[in-house]
GUGU-847336 format. One line per field, with one value per atom (N, C-alpha, C): atom name; x, y negated, z. Coordinates in steps of 0.1 Angstrom, whole numbers, plus 5000, padded with zeros to 4 digits. Example, Ala and Ser with C-alpha at 12.3 -4.5 7.8 and 13.67 -1.06 7.14 Angstrom:
BEGIN
atom = [N/CA/C/N/CA/C]
X = [5132/5123/5132/5128/5137/5129]
Y = [5057/5045/5033/5022/5011/5000]
Z = [5078/5078/5078/5071/5071/5079]
//
This chain:
BEGIN
atom = [N/CA/C/N/CA/C/N/CA/C/N/CA/C/N/CA/C/N/CA/C/N/CA/C/N/CA/C/N/CA/C/N/CA/C/N/CA/C/N/CA/C/N/CA/C/N/CA/C/N/CA/C/N/CA/C/N/CA/C/N/CA/C/N/CA/C/N/CA/C/N/CA/C/N/CA/C/N/CA/C/N/CA/C/N/CA/C/N/CA/C/N/CA/C/N/CA/C/N/CA/C/N/CA/C/N/CA/C/N/CA/C/N/CA/C/N/CA/C/N/CA/C/N/CA/C/N/CA/C/N/CA/C/N/CA/C/N/CA/C/N/CA/C/N/CA/C/N/CA/C/N/CA/C/N/CA/C/N/CA/C/N/CA/C/N/CA/C/N/CA/C/N/CA/C/N/CA/C/N/CA/C/N/CA/C/N/CA/C/N/CA/C/N/CA/C/N/CA/C/N/CA/C/N/CA/C/N/CA/C/N/CA/C/N/CA/C/N/CA/C/N/CA/C/N/CA/C/N/CA/C/N/CA/C/N/CA/C/N/CA/C/N/CA/C/N/CA/C/N/CA/C/N/CA/C/N/CA/C/N/CA/C/N/CA/C/N/CA/C/N/CA/C/N/CA/C/N/CA/C/N/CA/C/N/CA/C/N/CA/C/N/CA/C/N/CA/C/N/CA/C/N/CA/C/N/CA/C/N/CA/C/N/CA/C/N/CA/C/N/CA/C/N/CA/C/N/CA/C/N/CA/C/N/CA/C/N/CA/C/N/CA/C/N/CA/C/N/CA/C/N/CA/C/N/CA/C/N/CA/C/N/CA/C/N/CA/C/N/CA/C/N/CA/C/N/CA/C/N/CA/C/N/CA/C/N/CA/C/N/CA/C/N/CA/C/N/CA/C/N/CA/C/N/CA/C/N/CA/C/N/CA/C/N/CA/C/N/CA/C/N/CA/C/N/CA/C/N/CA/C/N/CA/C/N/CA/C/N/CA/C/N/CA/C/N/CA/C/N/CA/C/N/CA/C/N/CA/C/N/CA/C/N/CA/C/N/CA/C/N/CA/C/N/CA/C/N/CA/C/N/CA/C/N/CA/C/N/CA/C/N/CA/C/N/CA/C/N/CA/C/N/CA/C/N/CA/C/N/CA/C/N/CA/C/N/CA/C/N/CA/C/N/CA/C/N/CA/C/N/CA/C/N/CA/C/N/CA/C/N/CA/C/N/CA/C/N/CA/C/N/CA/C/N/CA/C/N/CA/C/N/CA/C/N/CA/C/N/CA/C/N/CA/C/N/CA/C/N/CA/C/N/CA/C/N/CA/C/N/CA/C/N/CA/C/N/CA/C/N/CA/C/N/CA/C/N/CA/C/N/CA/C/N/CA/C/N/CA/C/N/CA/C/N/CA/C/N/CA/C/N/CA/C/N/CA/C/N/CA/C/N/CA/C/N/CA/C/N/CA/C/N/CA/C/N/CA/C/N/CA/C/N/CA/C/N/CA/C/N/CA/C/N/CA/C/N/CA/C/N/CA/C/N/CA/C/N/CA/C/N/CA/C/N/CA/C/N/CA/C/N/CA/C/N/CA/C/N/CA/C/N/CA/C/N/CA/C/N/CA/C/N/CA/C/N/CA/C/N/CA/C/N/CA/C/N/CA/C/N/CA/C/N/CA/C/N/CA/C/N/CA/C/N/CA/C/N/CA/C/N/CA/C/N/CA/C/N/CA/C/N/CA/C/N/CA/C/N/CA/C/N/CA/C/N/CA/C/N/CA/C/N/CA/C/N/CA/C/N/CA/C/N/CA/C/N/CA/C/N/CA/C/N/CA/C/N/CA/C/N/CA/C/N/CA/C/N/CA/C/N/CA/C/N/CA/C/N/CA/C/N/CA/C/N/CA/C/N/CA/C/N/CA/C/N/CA/C/N/CA/C/N/CA/C/N/CA/C/N/CA/C/N/CA/C/N/CA/C/N/CA/C/N/CA/C/N/CA/C/N/CA/C/N/CA/C/N/CA/C/N/CA/C/N/CA/C/N/CA/C/N/CA/C/N/CA/C/N/CA/C/N/CA/C/N/CA/C/N/CA/C/N/CA/C/N/CA/C/N/CA/C/N/CA/C/N/CA/C/N/CA/C/N/CA/C/N/CA/C/N/CA/C/N/CA/C/N/CA/C/N/CA/C/N/CA/C/N/CA/C/N/CA/C/N/CA/C/N/CA/C/N/CA/C/N/CA/C/N/CA/C/N/CA/C/N/CA/C/N/CA/C/N/CA/C/N/CA/C/N/CA/C/N/CA/C/N/CA/C/N/CA/C/N/CA/C/N/CA/C/N/CA/C/N/CA/C/N/CA/C/N/CA/C/N/CA/C/N/CA/C/N/CA/C/N/CA/C/N/CA/C/N/CA/C/N/CA/C/N/CA/C/N/CA/C/N/CA/C/N/CA/C/N/CA/C/N/CA/C/N/CA/C/N/CA/C/N/CA/C/N/CA/C/N/CA/C/N/CA/C/N/CA/C/N/CA/C/N/CA/C/N/CA/C/N/CA/C/N/CA/C/N/CA/C/N/CA/C/N/CA/C/N/CA/C/N/CA/C/N/CA/C/N/CA/C/N/CA/C/N/CA/C/N/CA/C/N/CA/C/N/CA/C/N/CA/C/N/CA/C/N/CA/C/N/CA/C/N/CA/C/N/CA/C/N/CA/C/N/CA/C/N/CA/C/N/CA/C/N/CA/C/N/CA/C/N/CA/C/N/CA/C/N/CA/C/N/CA/C/N/CA/C/N/CA/C/N/CA/C/N/CA/C]
X = [5011/4998/5009/5005/5013/5011/5021/5019/5013/5006/4999/5006/5002/5000/4994/4997/4987/4975/4978/4966/4960/4962/4956/4941/4936/4920/4914/4923/4919/4921/4931/4929/4919/4914/4902/4890/4890/4874/4873/4889/4887/4888/4885/4886/4895/4908/4922/4921/4929/4932/4942/4944/4953/4963/4974/4985/4997/5003/5016/5027/5032/5046/5058/5066/5078/5073/5056/5056/5043/5044/5033/5021/5009/4996/4996/4995/4997/4984/4982/4974/4982/4972/4983/4978/4961/4952/4941/4933/4921/4911/4913/4905/4912/4921/4926/4940/4950/4964/4970/4963/4968/4963/4947/4943/4948/4956/4959/4975/4982/4996/4991/4982/4980/4976/4972/4965/4981/4985/5002/5007/5007/5014/5007/4997/4989/4983/4982/4978/4985/4980/4986/4982/4988/4986/4993/4987/4994/4999/5009/5009/5012/5011/5013/5031/5034/5051/5056/5043/5048/5053/5052/5065/5076/5080/5092/5102/5113/5116/5123/5120/5130/5140/5151/5162/5165/5164/5172/5187/5197/5208/5213/5219/5217/5231/5246/5253/5264/5275/5287/5293/5289/5300/5288/5274/5270/5275/5281/5284/5297/5307/5317/5309/5302/5289/5290/5281/5280/5288/5301/5311/5317/5314/5315/5309/5295/5286/5280/5281/5275/5285/5281/5291/5289/5281/5279/5285/5290/5296/5289/5286/5275/5282/5295/5301/5297/5288/5280/5266/5264/5254/5257/5254/5261/5246/5240/5224/5216/5210/5200/5188/5181/5174/5178/5188/5196/5195/5192/5188/5199/5204/5213/5208/5210/5206/5219/5217/5229/5229/5237/5240/5244/5240/5247/5256/5268/5276/5278/5282/5287/5303/5312/5324/5328/5318/5322/5317/5312/5307/5293/5290/5271/5264/5253/5241/5234/5237/5230/5215/5215/5204/5207/5197/5195/5189/5192/5183/5185/5176/5176/5184/5194/5195/5199/5187/5188/5194/5197/5207/5204/5206/5197/5209/5218/5231/5243/5256/5264/5264/5256/5253/5241/5235/5215/5216/5209/5204/5195/5186/5174/5175/5180/5180/5166/5165/5153/5152/5151/5153/5141/5143/5134/5125/5111/5106/5111/5117/5121/5133/5146/5153/5154/5146/5144/5153/5145/5153/5170/5171/5187/5193/5187/5197/5200/5189/5188/5198/5201/5212/5228/5226/5236/5243/5236/5238/5240/5235/5237/5247/5252/5266/5278/5274/5291/5285/5276/5271/5278/5282/5294/5280/5286/5283/5270/5272/5255/5244/5230/5220/5214/5209/5200/5188/5177/5163/5153/5149/5139/5128/5121/5108/5094/5090/5079/5064/5070/5062/5056/5064/5059/5052/5044/5038/5045/5044/5053/5038/5035/5031/5037/5039/5042/5030/5035/5023/5032/5029/5033/5030/5032/5024/5023/5025/5024/5020/5010/5000/4996/5010/5010/5014/5024/5027/5015/5011/4995/4986/4982/4974/4979/4985/4991/4995/4998/4997/4980/4969/4954/4951/4961/4954/4961/4975/4980/4983/4970/4970/4981/4990/4996/5017/5015/5027/5034/5024/5029/5048/5044/5052/5066/5062/5073/5084/5073/5081/5082/5074/5079/5090/5100/5109/5120/5113/5122/5129/5142/5144/5146/5144/5147/5154/5152/5158/5165/5155/5153/5142/5141/5131/5131/5118/5117/5105/5109/5099/5088/5077/5061/5055/5055/5056/5057/5052/5062/5058/5057/5057/5069/5080/5089/5082/5085/5080/5091/5094/5108/5104/5114/5109/5113/5109/5119/5106/5106/5100/5104/5094/5101/5094/5089/5079/5081/5094/5096/5089/5084/5073/5075/5074/5075/5068/5067/5060/5067/5060/5067/5065/5074/5070/5071/5061/5057/5057/5066/5065/5059/5052/5036/5036/5032/5033/5020/5021/5014/4999/4995/4982/4976/4982/4977/4977/4979/4978/4968/4957/4947/4941/4941/4932/4944/4955/4964/4959/4959/4955/4941/4928/4917/4918/4926/4925/4935/4941/4948/4936/4929/4919/4908/4909/4895/4902/4916/4923/4925/4918/4920/4933/4939/4949/4941/4946/4941/4949/4941/4955/4957/4969/4974/4983/4983/4988/5000/5007/5020/5023/5012/5011/5017/5007/5014/5027/5030/5041/5056/5053/5063/5063/5050/5053/5058/5054/5060/5077/5078/5092/5102/5098/5103/5108/5092/5097/5106/5105/5114/5127/5130/5146/5147/5139/5144/5148/5158/5162/5154/5150/5145/5151/5155/5160/5153/5163/5157/5154/5151/5156/5165/5168/5179/5192/5195/5204/5202/5213/5210/5225/5224/5240/5248/5246/5255/5260/5253/5254/5261/5268/5273/5269/5271/5259/5271/5278/5287/5276/5270/5271/5253/5245/5234/5228/5237/5233/5233/5245/5245/5257/5266/5272/5280/5270/5266/5265/5262/5260/5272/5282/5293/5306/5310/5322/5335/5342/5355/5370/5365/5374/5379/5366/5368/5379/5390/5402/5389/5382/5375/5377/5374/5374/5359/5354/5340/5339/5329/5328/5323/5334/5331/5338/5344/5356/5362/5373/5384/5382/5370/5364/5360/5353/5349/5362/5374/5382/5390/5389/5396/5394/5382/5374/5368/5366/5359/5348/5338/5327/5327/5322/5319/5304/5295/5283/5276/5267/5262/5245/5242/5226/5219/5214/5206/5197/5185/5171/5167/5160/5156/5143/5143/5124/5125/5111/5110/5099/5111/5105/5096/5091/5084/5069/5060/5050/5052/5050/5052/5053/5054/5059/5069/5081/5092/5090/5097/5095/5106/5112/5123/5130/5140/5147/5142/5138/5141/5155/5157/5173/5173/5182/5189/5198/5198/5207/5211/5228/5236/5248/5251/5259/5278/5278/5285/5285/5275/5271/5259/5255/5243/5244/5225/5221/5212/5204/5192/5180/5170/5163/5161/5162/5158/5145/5144/5129/5117/5108/5102/5089/5081/5067/5063/5050/5043/5044/5045/5043/5030/5026/5011/5016/5024/5030/5035/5038/5044/5035/5031/5023/5026/5040/5053/5057/5067/5069/5087/5091/5102/5111/5122/5129/5141/5147/5162/5167/5179/5186/5199/5205/5220/5224/5236/5238/5258/5260/5275/5281/5291/5296/5301/5303/5304/5293/5280/5266/5267/5263/5262/5246/5246/5233/5227/5219/5216/5215/5222/5222/5209/5208/5196/5199/5194/5192/5182/5181/5173/5168/5152/5153/5144/5141/5137/5124/5115/5103/5093/5090/5082/5089/5099/5110/5109/5105/5105/5117/5124/5131/5124/5123/5120/5131/5129/5140/5139/5150/5144/5158/5156/5165/5176/5186/5191/5191/5188/5187/5191/5192/5196/5185/5182/5170/5175/5163/5151/5144/5131/5125/5111/5106/5097/5103/5100/5104/5094/5087/5082/5071/5062/5051/5056/5070/5073/5080/5076/5086/5100/5112/5124/5129/5123/5127/5121/5123/5118/5123/5117/5124/5115/5117/5108/5097]
Y = [5009/5003/4989/4980/4965/4958/4949/4942/4928/4923/4911/4900/4889/4874/4872/4865/4856/4851/4847/4844/4848/4863/4874/4871/4873/4871/4858/4850/4838/4834/4842/4848/4855/4864/4870/4864/4855/4844/4835/4830/4821/4828/4840/4845/4852/4850/4853/4867/4869/4880/4884/4898/4903/4912/4911/4917/4922/4934/4938/4931/4922/4912/4919/4924/4926/4934/4943/4950/4942/4931/4922/4919/4922/4916/4903/4896/4883/4879/4866/4860/4856/4861/4861/4845/4846/4833/4836/4818/4819/4815/4823/4821/4815/4808/4800/4798/4804/4802/4788/4784/4775/4760/4760/4752/4747/4761/4757/4747/4757/4752/4731/4731/4714/4706/4713/4707/4705/4714/4710/4698/4696/4686/4673/4674/4660/4654/4662/4664/4668/4682/4686/4703/4712/4721/4732/4742/4746/4765/4767/4782/4791/4799/4808/4816/4811/4815/4823/4830/4834/4849/4848/4870/4865/4849/4849/4849/4851/4855/4841/4835/4827/4835/4834/4838/4825/4827/4817/4820/4812/4818/4809/4818/4809/4813/4805/4814/4800/4802/4791/4799/4806/4810/4812/4801/4803/4791/4785/4774/4788/4789/4801/4811/4814/4828/4822/4811/4808/4802/4799/4795/4806/4819/4831/4837/4836/4847/4838/4825/4815/4809/4807/4803/4787/4782/4766/4762/4752/4748/4743/4748/4740/4728/4727/4710/4699/4704/4694/4690/4697/4697/4690/4676/4667/4661/4661/4654/4665/4665/4675/4674/4688/4689/4686/4684/4685/4700/4700/4714/4720/4730/4733/4747/4745/4757/4764/4775/4787/4800/4806/4818/4826/4840/4849/4860/4861/4865/4883/4892/4903/4904/4912/4913/4909/4913/4915/4900/4894/4875/4878/4892/4891/4889/4885/4874/4884/4885/4892/4885/4871/4867/4850/4842/4826/4822/4813/4807/4793/4788/4780/4779/4772/4765/4756/4752/4742/4740/4729/4724/4718/4723/4714/4712/4724/4722/4729/4726/4732/4750/4752/4766/4770/4761/4765/4761/4771/4769/4777/4776/4786/4785/4803/4802/4813/4805/4812/4821/4836/4840/4844/4852/4855/4872/4871/4880/4900/4900/4910/4920/4903/4910/4908/4902/4897/4909/4924/4936/4933/4934/4938/4924/4913/4901/4901/4904/4909/4917/4929/4941/4935/4926/4918/4910/4900/4890/4896/4905/4912/4919/4925/4929/4924/4908/4899/4893/4888/4881/4880/4891/4891/4890/4875/4872/4866/4859/4852/4860/4854/4859/4857/4866/4868/4873/4864/4861/4859/4872/4875/4867/4854/4845/4851/4860/4868/4858/4854/4850/4833/4830/4820/4823/4812/4816/4800/4805/4790/4788/4774/4771/4759/4762/4751/4741/4727/4719/4710/4709/4703/4695/4685/4679/4660/4655/4639/4632/4643/4633/4645/4656/4667/4658/4651/4643/4635/4630/4621/4628/4639/4647/4662/4662/4670/4659/4650/4637/4641/4638/4637/4650/4661/4676/4676/4667/4672/4655/4649/4639/4631/4625/4621/4622/4635/4639/4629/4619/4610/4603/4602/4592/4599/4612/4622/4626/4622/4633/4619/4607/4601/4595/4594/4588/4598/4612/4622/4621/4622/4620/4637/4640/4654/4663/4674/4686/4677/4677/4671/4675/4678/4686/4678/4676/4674/4681/4680/4685/4679/4685/4678/4692/4686/4695/4705/4720/4733/4736/4721/4726/4718/4727/4722/4718/4708/4700/4695/4706/4701/4696/4687/4684/4691/4704/4712/4715/4721/4730/4734/4741/4752/4749/4737/4734/4725/4715/4706/4693/4694/4682/4678/4667/4664/4672/4665/4676/4679/4693/4699/4709/4721/4731/4730/4736/4739/4755/4753/4765/4764/4772/4770/4784/4781/4794/4803/4815/4826/4819/4815/4817/4806/4794/4779/4783/4792/4794/4785/4796/4794/4783/4776/4768/4751/4755/4744/4747/4757/4758/4753/4755/4746/4738/4730/4715/4707/4716/4714/4713/4725/4724/4715/4707/4699/4684/4685/4671/4671/4682/4680/4685/4694/4701/4718/4720/4735/4746/4757/4765/4772/4775/4786/4796/4803/4815/4816/4830/4835/4830/4833/4829/4818/4807/4791/4790/4795/4792/4794/4805/4808/4799/4799/4786/4777/4772/4761/4757/4772/4771/4772/4780/4780/4763/4760/4747/4736/4737/4729/4740/4748/4756/4759/4765/4769/4789/4793/4805/4814/4826/4834/4849/4850/4863/4877/4882/4897/4897/4885/4882/4873/4862/4856/4856/4862/4867/4880/4882/4899/4899/4912/4920/4915/4922/4923/4910/4900/4885/4877/4867/4856/4847/4837/4824/4815/4818/4810/4814/4829/4829/4826/4826/4824/4810/4799/4785/4785/4786/4780/4774/4776/4768/4758/4751/4733/4740/4751/4756/4766/4769/4777/4764/4764/4753/4761/4759/4766/4763/4744/4737/4734/4736/4738/4745/4746/4755/4766/4772/4782/4792/4805/4817/4823/4821/4836/4844/4851/4864/4863/4869/4869/4857/4849/4837/4841/4848/4856/4861/4865/4873/4859/4852/4840/4827/4825/4816/4820/4808/4809/4817/4818/4831/4823/4826/4812/4826/4827/4840/4835/4849/4851/4850/4849/4846/4829/4825/4816/4812/4804/4806/4794/4794/4778/4783/4767/4773/4778/4783/4780/4775/4768/4762/4768/4772/4785/4773/4775/4769/4774/4790/4795/4796/4802/4808/4821/4821/4832/4827/4837/4838/4840/4834/4843/4850/4861/4871/4870/4880/4885/4896/4897/4907/4910/4894/4897/4896/4904/4903/4885/4883/4865/4866/4866/4866/4851/4848/4837/4836/4830/4833/4835/4832/4838/4852/4860/4871/4872/4880/4885/4883/4874/4874/4882/4873/4882/4870/4871/4862/4869/4861/4863/4862/4851/4843/4840/4840/4831/4834/4818/4820/4808/4810/4799/4787/4777/4761/4754/4756/4752/4727/4728/4714/4706/4717/4715/4722/4727/4735/4745/4751/4755/4766/4772/4784/4783/4783/4783/4795/4795/4804/4801/4807/4812/4819/4815/4830/4829/4840/4844/4843/4837/4836/4835/4839/4839/4824/4821/4810/4800/4805/4795/4788/4796/4787/4772/4768/4751/4745/4735/4730/4725/4727/4721/4730/4745/4754/4760/4765/4774/4792/4798/4810/4818/4828/4839/4845/4851/4859/4868/4880/4893/4897/4895/4895/4905/4916/4926/4931/4934/4934/4925/4913/4897/4890/4887/4874/4859/4850/4837/4828/4818/4808/4796/4799/4788/4779/4769/4758/4760/4759/4763/4745/4749/4733/4736/4722/4721/4721/4732/4728/4717/4712/4714/4713/4717/4711/4701/4704/4694/4688/4673/4672/4662/4662/4652/4650/4657/4652/4653/4647/4645/4656/4653/4664/4660/4668/4663/4665/4675/4677/4676/4670/4672/4681/4683/4692/4697/4699/4706/4721]
Z = [5000/4999/5000/4991/4990/5002/5007/5016/5014/5025/5023/5031/5028/5034/5042/5052/5062/5053/5041/5032/5023/5021/5016/5013/5027/5027/5019/5022/5016/5003/4997/4983/4977/4981/4978/4982/4991/4991/4984/4976/4962/4954/4951/4936/4930/4937/4928/4927/4917/4906/4913/4921/4930/4922/4919/4912/4927/4922/4930/4924/4931/4931/4940/4934/4946/4959/4955/4967/4976/4971/4980/4970/4977/4966/4971/4957/4953/4946/4944/4933/4920/4911/4895/4896/4894/4889/4897/4897/4902/4895/4883/4868/4856/4859/4844/4848/4844/4847/4839/4827/4816/4828/4831/4839/4857/4861/4875/4870/4856/4853/4854/4843/4843/4852/4865/4876/4885/4881/4889/4881/4868/4865/4866/4868/4863/4881/4890/4903/4911/4916/4930/4932/4929/4932/4946/4950/4958/4956/4958/4960/4974/4978/4985/4985/4990/4988/5000/5009/5024/5022/5009/5008/5005/5002/5007/5020/5027/5039/5043/5057/5060/5074/5076/5082/5089/5102/5108/5114/5113/5117/5124/5138/5151/5157/5158/5171/5169/5174/5171/5158/5152/5138/5129/5130/5119/5105/5106/5096/5088/5098/5090/5083/5088/5082/5069/5068/5055/5046/5052/5041/5035/5043/5037/5028/5032/5021/5008/5007/4998/4987/4974/4965/4967/4974/4973/4986/4991/5001/5012/5024/5035/5039/5039/5040/5037/5024/5020/5027/5035/5048/5059/5064/5072/5081/5075/5076/5084/5096/5097/5089/5083/5075/5064/5057/5044/5037/5026/5022/5007/5002/4994/4987/4975/4963/4963/4969/4966/4959/4951/4952/4961/4967/4972/4968/4964/4956/4962/4956/4960/4957/4959/4955/4941/4933/4920/4915/4922/4916/4908/4912/4907/4917/4915/4922/4930/4943/4951/4954/4955/4956/4953/4949/4949/4962/4970/4982/4983/4997/5000/5014/5017/5031/5040/5049/5058/5066/5067/5080/5091/5101/5115/5123/5125/5135/5132/5133/5130/5133/5142/5149/5147/5137/5136/5120/5114/5096/5095/5086/5080/5068/5064/5051/5043/5032/5028/5017/5013/5004/4996/4986/4971/4979/4975/4981/4977/4964/4964/4968/4972/4976/4994/4999/5012/5021/5018/5031/5025/5013/5008/5016/5014/5016/5035/5045/5056/5061/5049/5055/5055/5043/5039/5048/5053/5060/5074/5075/5093/5092/5081/5079/5085/5082/5082/5092/5097/5106/5119/5127/5135/5147/5155/5169/5168/5153/5146/5150/5156/5154/5141/5134/5122/5126/5124/5127/5119/5114/5102/5110/5100/5104/5099/5105/5096/5104/5115/5118/5112/5104/5094/5079/5076/5062/5057/5043/5035/5022/5021/5011/5006/4991/4987/4980/4978/4973/4959/4952/4939/4932/4928/4916/4920/4913/4912/4927/4930/4943/4952/4951/4961/4976/4974/4989/4996/4985/4997/4997/4988/4998/5009/5009/5016/5030/5028/5041/5046/5034/5038/5047/5043/5048/5066/5066/5080/5086/5092/5096/5108/5104/5113/5104/5095/5091/5081/5078/5065/5075/5087/5092/5098/5093/5099/5085/5072/5062/5049/5052/5039/5040/5045/5043/5035/5033/5028/5015/5012/5001/4993/4985/4975/4986/4983/4993/5006/5012/5026/5035/5049/5057/5067/5074/5087/5095/5106/5115/5113/5118/5121/5129/5140/5154/5150/5150/5144/5130/5121/5108/5102/5093/5091/5071/5073/5058/5049/5039/5032/5016/5013/5000/4987/4989/4977/4969/4956/4951/4939/4932/4918/4905/4904/4895/4885/4890/4883/4888/4896/4899/4916/4922/4934/4945/4955/4963/4976/4986/4996/4997/5004/5007/5023/5031/5043/5048/5059/5063/5079/5086/5090/5098/5112/5119/5114/5115/5108/5108/5122/5126/5124/5118/5112/5097/5088/5078/5069/5074/5067/5069/5078/5081/5074/5072/5066/5051/5048/5033/5033/5039/5037/5039/5046/5047/5036/5028/5015/5004/5004/4993/4999/5010/5011/5010/5005/5004/4988/4978/4964/4960/4968/4962/4958/4945/4934/4940/4941/4944/4930/4927/4918/4919/4911/4912/4905/4905/4901/4888/4881/4863/4861/4867/4864/4872/4880/4889/4879/4874/4861/4851/4843/4833/4837/4850/4853/4859/4863/4865/4854/4843/4835/4827/4827/4818/4825/4836/4848/4849/4839/4839/4848/4861/4870/4864/4871/4872/4879/4878/4884/4887/4901/4898/4895/4890/4884/4870/4865/4852/4848/4849/4847/4854/4865/4872/4883/4884/4893/4896/4900/4907/4897/4882/4874/4865/4870/4861/4876/4864/4875/4872/4887/4884/4869/4868/4857/4845/4841/4830/4831/4845/4845/4848/4838/4839/4856/4862/4878/4881/4872/4874/4886/4884/4894/4907/4909/4925/4928/4921/4927/4931/4940/4947/4944/4934/4935/4942/4944/4952/4960/4968/4981/4984/4998/5004/5010/5007/5013/5006/5012/5003/5005/4999/4998/4990/4994/4986/4974/4963/4948/4942/4952/4945/4937/4939/4937/4924/4916/4904/4897/4900/4895/4893/4900/4902/4888/4875/4866/4855/4857/4846/4841/4825/4814/4808/4811/4811/4791/4787/4774/4772/4780/4780/4786/4782/4787/4791/4795/4798/4792/4780/4775/4773/4767/4761/4751/4745/4733/4732/4715/4709/4703/4703/4691/4678/4666/4654/4644/4648/4640/4651/4647/4653/4663/4671/4683/4695/4701/4719/4720/4729/4731/4745/4746/4760/4762/4777/4780/4771/4772/4763/4750/4742/4728/4724/4711/4709/4701/4704/4700/4688/4678/4666/4666/4666/4664/4654/4649/4639/4649/4660/4670/4678/4676/4677/4681/4692/4695/4714/4716/4726/4731/4741/4744/4754/4755/4762/4776/4787/4796/4805/4799/4802/4790/4788/4777/4777/4775/4779/4767/4764/4758/4768/4765/4774/4770/4785/4784/4780/4785/4786/4772/4766/4754/4740/4744/4732/4726/4734/4720/4727/4723/4728/4732/4745/4751/4757/4758/4765/4776/4785/4786/4776/4774/4769/4769/4773/4778/4762/4761/4747/4745/4737/4733/4738/4745/4751/4736/4728/4716/4712/4712/4708/4714/4707/4711/4711/4719/4716/4706/4699/4685/4672/4678/4667/4665/4656/4653/4650/4658/4656/4654/4653/4650/4662/4665/4675/4667/4673/4665/4676/4668/4673/4667/4672/4664/4650/4647/4631/4629/4631/4624/4631/4623/4624/4626/4637/4640/4642/4636/4637/4652/4660/4675/4671/4683/4684/4700/4698/4711/4716/4728/4736/4751/4756/4769/4782/4794/4801/4810/4815/4815/4803/4801/4791/4797/4808/4816/4827/4833/4847/4850/4862/4867/4854/4849/4840/4825/4825/4810/4804/4790/4780/4777/4782/4782/4766/4761/4747/4741/4728/4714/4703/4695/4682/4672/4664/4649/4657]
//
């Protein structure tokens, strides 16, 4: 039997089409994936992301533990509430998971990891933790409220929260009573991710509904994140793919004089693959695992979809390193070769289409 989040009954009550996702019963949509997508781009939508796992790392060695475990540098976190996106690597430089680290004190961090990798991540971090306490926070629910009006509507749903969170810059978080309000997200829109005690999750969801925030499911979350150029673990990266190949070189700090797991493999390496975007020129829909034929060699689409905002097909693809933005490639779809233009993601950000093309 699949696992259920604290909001499962709420999703069923609202007519959510429930599907299995990484062993969890999650809503795919509540009637129209496309409408939910547009609502997030134009107003405010919310996602249940309680299947992801928050881990609290506490103890004198917490900072050094993260120095060792993640490819980005936690020394960048100097202000309480500041957040950092990073990959956690295996000794071969492959990605165990991508995650967000929140800093509160040098001896206290919160790490949020993906649902499908949570057990693996917990075991890996605990293996290296030494005296650091690693506490899974299954007592927390998580709701992502995203869209140009997301913050205003979240403040209406949580009276008093505006004072605590109106000054937050992107990728910062603040406490409001026992709720952590983080100005982060996965859709390319402004908004909050709320970490809430489980017993208050349903009431908070309903308050957001009353404030005009529309529920959105996994389907819209995927088209939104792909338009935003966000990589998805298990598709765009995994333990056989390095962050340099996955378009995440910007998250790898090789310059600082510290050692982290996987660094020796990545240092000085010039990968023969890179991740770029594709914009389909011909009619069709780009999907994961379709073959890409370029003049410099073959590649593969890692994520593909039809973009509701752009009304055309887009993708992330792992391509030969010599392929350049602006090149024309061919994608093999049902024994046909369709033309696509190589572009640099993101495709859409803050409601605006960033890439134009034929």
